[in-house]
VOZABA-494497 format. One line per 2 residues: number of its first residue (from 0); their letters; for each residue x, y, z of C-alpha. Coordinates in nm, 2 decimals. Layout:
BEGIN
NUM> A> X Y Z; ...
END
This chain:
BEGIN
0> MN> 3.20 28.62 -3.56; 3.40 28.28 -3.54
2> QA> 3.30 27.99 -3.37; 3.31 28.06 -2.99
4> VE> 3.59 27.90 -2.80; 3.51 27.90 -2.46
6> LS> 3.79 28.01 -2.23; 3.83 27.94 -1.86
8> RN> 4.07 28.13 -1.63; 4.34 27.85 -1.71
10> SL> 4.32 27.79 -2.09; 4.38 28.13 -2.19
12> SG> 4.77 28.13 -2.18; 4.75 27.81 -2.36
14> AI> 4.52 27.92 -2.61; 4.70 28.24 -2.70
16> KS> 5.05 28.05 -2.73; 4.90 27.79 -2.95
18> KS> 4.72 28.06 -3.18; 5.04 28.26 -3.15
20> ES> 5.24 27.99 -3.31; 4.99 27.91 -3.57
22> AR> 4.92 28.26 -3.69; 5.30 28.30 -3.71
24> HS> 5.33 27.98 -3.90; 5.06 28.08 -4.16
26> GV> 5.23 28.40 -4.21; 4.92 28.57 -4.07
28> LH> 5.09 28.75 -3.74; 5.36 29.02 -3.83
30> PL> 5.52 29.09 -3.51; 5.70 29.46 -3.51
32> ET> 6.05 29.48 -3.55; 6.22 29.75 -3.32
34> KS> 6.54 29.87 -3.22; 6.56 29.97 -2.86
36> EL> 6.73 30.24 -2.66; 6.73 30.40 -2.31
38> LV> 6.65 30.76 -2.25; 6.69 30.86 -1.88
40> DQ> 6.48 31.14 -1.80; 6.41 31.28 -1.41
42> NV> 6.52 30.91 -1.30; 6.32 30.70 -1.53
44> EF> 6.50 30.48 -1.77; 6.25 30.51 -2.05
46> KA> 6.27 30.30 -2.35; 6.23 30.42 -2.69
48> RR> 6.16 30.13 -2.94; 6.21 30.23 -3.31
50> IV> 6.03 30.04 -3.58; 6.28 29.93 -3.83
52> GP> 6.01 29.77 -4.08; 5.69 29.88 -4.20
54> AQ> 5.46 30.08 -3.98; 5.16 30.14 -4.16
56> AL> 4.92 29.95 -3.95; 5.00 30.18 -3.67
58> TA> 4.93 30.50 -3.85; 4.57 30.46 -4.03
60> PQ> 4.27 30.25 -3.90; 4.19 29.96 -4.17
62> SG> 3.88 30.00 -4.38; 3.60 29.91 -4.22
64> DP> 3.55 29.75 -3.89; 3.80 29.49 -3.79
66> FL> 3.63 29.40 -3.48; 3.30 29.30 -3.60
68> AP> 3.48 29.01 -3.80; 3.81 28.92 -3.66
70> HP> 4.06 28.72 -3.85; 4.02 28.37 -3.79
72> EL> 4.35 28.30 -3.77; 4.37 28.54 -3.47
74> FV> 4.08 28.49 -3.31; 4.16 28.34 -2.97
76> GD> 3.83 28.28 -2.78; 3.52 28.43 -2.62
78> IS> 3.55 28.57 -2.27; 3.18 28.66 -2.24
80> HT> 2.86 28.73 -2.39; 2.98 29.07 -2.46
82> HY> 3.35 29.07 -2.52; 3.62 28.83 -2.72
84> CS> 3.98 28.83 -2.75; 4.23 28.80 -3.05
86> LE> 4.58 28.86 -3.10; 4.70 29.18 -3.22
88> QR> 4.83 29.13 -3.60; 5.13 29.38 -3.55
90> PI> 5.22 29.30 -3.20; 5.43 29.52 -2.97
92> VE> 5.55 29.23 -2.75; 5.50 28.85 -2.80
94> QH> 5.11 28.76 -2.75; 4.97 29.07 -2.73
96> LL> 4.62 29.03 -2.71; 4.33 29.29 -2.79
98> VA> 3.98 29.26 -2.58; 3.67 29.37 -2.80
100> TR> 3.30 29.42 -2.76; 3.14 29.16 -2.98
102> QF> 2.93 29.48 -3.10; 3.01 29.83 -3.19
104> ES> 3.06 30.07 -2.89; 3.26 30.36 -2.94
106> QE> 3.59 30.41 -2.83; 3.47 30.74 -2.67
108> TL> 3.22 30.58 -2.47; 3.25 30.54 -2.09
110> LR> 3.40 30.19 -1.99; 3.16 29.97 -1.81
112> MR> 3.19 29.73 -1.55; 3.20 29.43 -1.81
114> DF> 3.48 29.60 -2.01; 3.68 29.56 -1.69
116> VA> 3.55 29.21 -1.60; 3.66 29.12 -1.95
118> LC> 4.02 29.25 -1.92; 4.04 29.12 -1.57
120> TC> 3.93 28.79 -1.66; 4.22 28.78 -1.92
122> MC> 4.47 28.92 -1.64; 4.40 28.66 -1.40
124> DV> 4.56 28.42 -1.63; 4.79 28.62 -1.80
126> DG> 5.03 28.87 -1.61; 5.04 29.18 -1.81
128> IG> 5.00 29.54 -1.86; 4.62 29.64 -1.94
130> LY> 4.60 29.94 -2.20; 4.31 30.15 -2.29
132> DA> 4.34 30.47 -2.52; 4.01 30.65 -2.48
134> GR> 3.96 30.78 -2.82; 4.17 30.92 -3.07
136> TA> 4.30 31.24 -2.89; 4.46 30.95 -2.62
138> GA> 4.61 30.77 -2.93; 4.36 30.49 -3.04
140> VQ> 4.36 30.40 -3.39; 4.02 30.22 -3.41
142> AH> 3.68 30.39 -3.33; 3.54 30.03 -3.21
144> KH> 3.60 29.96 -2.82; 3.89 29.78 -2.75
146> LQ> 4.15 29.74 -2.50; 4.49 29.59 -2.47
148> LL> 4.69 29.32 -2.27; 5.06 29.31 -2.33
150> PL> 5.21 29.00 -2.15; 5.51 29.07 -1.90
152> HT> 5.74 28.84 -2.01; 6.04 28.97 -1.74
154> DD> 6.04 28.95 -1.36; 6.24 29.26 -1.40
156> NR> 5.94 29.54 -1.36; 6.21 29.80 -1.39
158> TA> 6.25 29.64 -1.76; 5.91 29.58 -1.84
160> IP> 5.76 29.89 -1.68; 6.01 30.18 -1.69
162> MM> 5.78 30.42 -1.51; 5.78 30.19 -1.20
164> SL> 6.09 30.36 -1.08; 5.83 30.65 -1.00
166> LG> 5.54 30.45 -0.94; 5.69 30.24 -0.67
168> AV> 5.79 30.49 -0.47; 5.44 30.59 -0.37
170> NG> 5.34 30.51 -0.02; 5.06 30.24 -0.02
172> VG> 4.93 30.36 0.32; 4.67 30.63 0.33
174> AR> 4.41 30.81 0.04; 4.29 30.55 -0.18
176> IR> 4.37 30.75 -0.49; 4.68 30.93 -0.50
178> NV> 4.93 31.18 -0.70; 5.27 31.02 -0.82
180> RG> 5.57 31.29 -0.72; 5.78 31.35 -1.03
182> LP> 5.45 31.30 -1.26; 5.42 31.67 -1.36
184> FS> 5.07 31.65 -1.54; 4.72 31.56 -1.41
186> HA> 4.68 31.20 -1.31; 4.53 30.96 -1.07
188> FA> 4.71 30.66 -0.93; 4.59 30.38 -0.70
190> WL> 4.74 30.04 -0.54; 4.55 29.70 -0.57
192> TD> 4.56 29.44 -0.32; 4.78 29.13 -0.40
194> TL> 4.50 28.88 -0.41; 4.27 29.06 -0.63
196> FE> 4.31 28.88 -0.92; 4.24 28.58 -0.79
198> QP> 3.87 28.61 -0.87; 3.80 28.77 -1.20
200> LR> 3.46 28.92 -1.15; 3.56 29.05 -0.80
202> AG> 3.86 29.21 -0.98; 3.62 29.36 -1.26
204> EV> 3.40 29.50 -1.00; 3.68 29.67 -0.78
206> TY> 3.88 29.82 -1.06; 3.58 29.94 -1.23
208> DL> 3.47 30.13 -0.90; 3.80 30.25 -0.87
210> YV> 3.80 30.38 -1.25; 3.47 30.56 -1.16
212> DM> 3.63 30.73 -0.85; 3.93 30.83 -1.05
214> ME> 3.75 30.98 -1.30; 3.53 31.19 -1.06
216> AL> 3.83 31.29 -0.86; 3.95 31.44 -1.20
218> GM> 3.66 31.63 -1.25; 3.58 31.39 -1.56
220> RG> 3.16 31.32 -1.55; 3.02 31.14 -1.82
222> IR> 2.82 31.34 -2.07; 2.50 31.17 -2.23
224> TD> 2.50 31.20 -2.62; 2.23 31.00 -2.84
226> GE> 2.14 30.77 -2.57; 2.54 30.69 -2.46
228> FR> 2.75 30.83 -2.18; 3.06 30.95 -2.33
230> QP> 3.37 31.09 -2.18; 3.38 31.47 -2.12
232> VA> 3.78 31.45 -2.22; 4.02 31.16 -2.37
234> YS> 4.24 30.98 -2.11; 4.49 30.71 -2.14
236> LI> 4.43 30.42 -1.87; 4.70 30.15 -1.74
238> LT> 4.60 29.87 -1.53; 4.86 29.59 -1.39
240> RH> 4.77 29.34 -1.11; 4.93 29.58 -0.89
242> WM> 4.83 29.94 -0.96; 4.61 30.15 -1.20
244> LL> 4.67 30.49 -1.37; 4.46 30.72 -1.54
246> VP> 4.58 31.02 -1.73; 4.34 31.28 -1.90
248> RI> 4.48 31.39 -2.22; 4.45 31.72 -2.45
250> CE> 4.60 31.59 -2.76; 4.72 31.27 -2.96
252> SY> 5.09 31.36 -3.05; 5.36 31.62 -3.01
254> RG> 5.61 31.75 -3.27; 5.49 31.42 -3.48
256> LT> 5.53 31.19 -3.18; 5.23 31.00 -3.09
258> VN> 5.17 30.92 -2.72; 4.91 30.67 -2.61
260> AY> 4.88 30.46 -2.29; 5.16 30.25 -2.37
262> SY> 5.40 30.59 -2.34; 5.27 30.63 -1.99
264> TG> 5.43 30.30 -1.90; 5.74 30.44 -1.96
266> SF> 5.80 30.30 -2.34; 5.76 30.46 -2.67
268> LI> 5.71 30.31 -2.98; 5.87 30.53 -3.25
270> QS> 5.80 30.53 -3.62; 6.06 30.74 -3.77
272> QE> 6.42 30.86 -3.70; 6.27 31.22 -3.69
274> TL> 6.06 31.13 -3.41; 6.31 30.99 -3.23
276> DV> 6.53 31.27 -3.26; 6.25 31.49 -3.13
278> LR> 6.21 31.26 -2.81; 6.60 31.27 -2.75
280> DV> 6.59 31.63 -2.77; 6.29 31.73 -2.53
282> GP> 6.31 31.46 -2.32; 6.01 31.18 -2.26
284> MT> 5.87 31.35 -1.95; 5.81 31.68 -2.14
286> AL> 5.67 31.47 -2.42; 5.42 31.30 -2.20
288> SA> 5.32 31.63 -2.02; 5.30 31.82 -2.36
290> VA> 4.97 31.60 -2.47; 4.82 31.55 -2.09
292> RQ> 4.60 31.79 -1.91; 4.80 32.00 -1.66
294> RV> 4.79 31.99 -1.29; 4.54 32.22 -1.15
END
């Protein structure tokens, strides 16, 4: 493990920016080159971002476990005694952050409160979209447990999170866990209070409890295997400072199009012209629905 860099709530964004600049200058950081187009489906302006440069890092895991020994040029710092954060080598957006466990934990074990505390600690300083692909079936490339944080570089949430055109219409009054009208697949959605992320530990506790309740509401109780609590099915999880969405998954891809948590924000990362044609053909909502568990 790299030498620890103690990160406080107010130092993380500065450390990420500094590390991003140095990693880009040294040639270690390789931002994805993409070309975007909008695909309107069911009143959502989905964003399709087709990769125009090499995409090998997205299609297959690296040899070994890169999270046990993160690249020193990408390592940002220690969040806690169980988690650290580093830059994604091939970022989707600028300052794309990975939050990983120090020791190996499977991406298919249930998330723990400490996972949420680690992510929320980062989100208290960096306003962004937290993502978790729970296993290969949900689109995860690496088996080592890690979450992602994509900073929001715009104040226009309709641009940053296209799915807000549906999510934003959900009434904030009433049941804690809601269904979103317009999403044709099984899911659980909830609003968060505006002041929650002023306290990282509290944010971690509240979002973890909500995660447990969402899993329960969807009938997704953990299965104890070899001393670990593993998920009964894969799922995609999205967390922002304002809301949380969990979608049970049945498969990783549809007609060659890989779908992950990022896709459920309304943005697709497309690796070829062929898969872009598929997305245009069937429509983004059909693709999202095809790899998710259906409503009962």
